[in-house]
N, C-alpha and C positions, 0 to 999 in steps of 0.2 A: 504492499500500498504505499503511494506515493503521498507525501506529508506536502504543506505547501509553508511557505515563509508569509508571513502577515507583516504589512510594514508597520513599524513603528510609528506611532504619531509624533509630529514634531512639538515639543511645549517649550520649545522658546522662549514665548512671549511670555512663559509664566516666572520667567527669571528675570524681568524689568526689574521688581521692585528690590533686588539684590543689586543690579549693577547701577540703581542710581545712589548706591548707599557711597559716600565720598570714599576714596582711596580703591574701593571696587573698581577691579581692569575687567574682567571676566567670568562668565558664569556656562557652566555644561552640567547636561544628566545625562547620564551612559547608563546602558544594561550592564549586567554583572558579566557578561560575555564580550564587553567592548565594543556597542554599537552607541551611536553618537543618538539621542533622543531630542535633545534641542540645546541650543546653545543661543549665547547674547553677549556682548560685548559693550562697556559702558560710552555714551556719547564722548564726542570729543577729545579723545587718548593722542598720546603724542608718544612718541619712542619706537623701539624696534619693532614692537609689536602691538600697535593702533587697535587693530580691529583682526579679530580672527573668523575666517571663512568657513565654510562645509569642509574643506579638505584637511585645515587643519583641526579644524574641531573633530574630526573623524580621528586622526591620530592622536589626540588629545585624549579623547574616550578610550582609546585603545591602551594608553599609558593609565590611564585613570584606575580601570579594570584592574590592571596589573597589580599598582600598588594597592589596590583595596584587597587583591587576593592575597598577595604578600603580606600584606599588613594582619590579616588573618589568620593564615599559616604562623606566622610568630605568635599571636596571642593564644592560638591553640597549643603549643609548642610548651607557652607558659603559664597558662593558667587554664588548659584542659580545653577539650572540643566544644563544652557549651559556653565558654566566655565568646564574649559579640566583640566585635568592633565599634564605638561609638563614632568617633571623630577621628581624622590623622590630618594631622599640621606638618608642613615641610616649610622651613625656613630658607630664604635664600640669600643674597647680596641685595637683588633686587624687589622682593617682597617675599610673600605668604602664598602657599596653597593650601587650603583647607579642604578635605573630603568628609562628607557624611552619606551613612544611610537616607537614602530618599523613597522608604516604600521596600514591596519583596521585589529584588533583583533589580534594584536601582541606585544608582548613588548621584549625589553631588555635590559637585566641585566649581570652586571660587579661587581666583588668583585676584592679589590684592598688591598694593602699595606697601613700601616700607613703614608708610607713616599713619596705616590705616588702624581704626580701632578694630583690632581680630574679635576682641571678646564680643563686640557690638555683631558684626559681619556672623561670629558663629551662632550667636542665639537670633538673628533675622535668618540663619539658615535652618535653623530649628523650627522659628514659627513659620517658615512658607513649608516645611513638610510637613508640617502637623496639617497647616491648613488644606494643602493640595496633593498630599501624600499618595492618595488612591490615584489622581491622573500621573504621578511620576513613577509608580510600579511598572516592571516588565512583567509581565506575562510570559509563561514559557512559550516556545513556540510552538504553532499547533503541527503536528504527525511527525515530532522527535522522538525518538526513543527513550526510553526510562531507564534503560538497562546496558 
């Protein structure tokens, strides 16, 4: 029996409240298998990456999914298989990247400048996930074998 892969809806428009926070540059929602579900960039950005297009967002989605899986593996090794990852933060010379669960099978990633209030950004990410988490969840693909 041949399965079909349903196209994921683009939820980029849901990310605008996040990209409107001072210091936030980009936001992306990804499925656990690395597919881009949506992305948005703040208006009027300057610098090397002033806007991310679909191609860049798809590459970013794959990288975010890899980080999410790696962090879950690390937490499982340290705290047991039942331990879950709530949030992952990467600090760089240019800013921060925050990743959080965004519903079943989805993650939300946000990139900020160095001077962003990451506490506020993390709080707003959680509020957004709570408000629209059902829209951000990635259902398993149809026809995908379970074993």
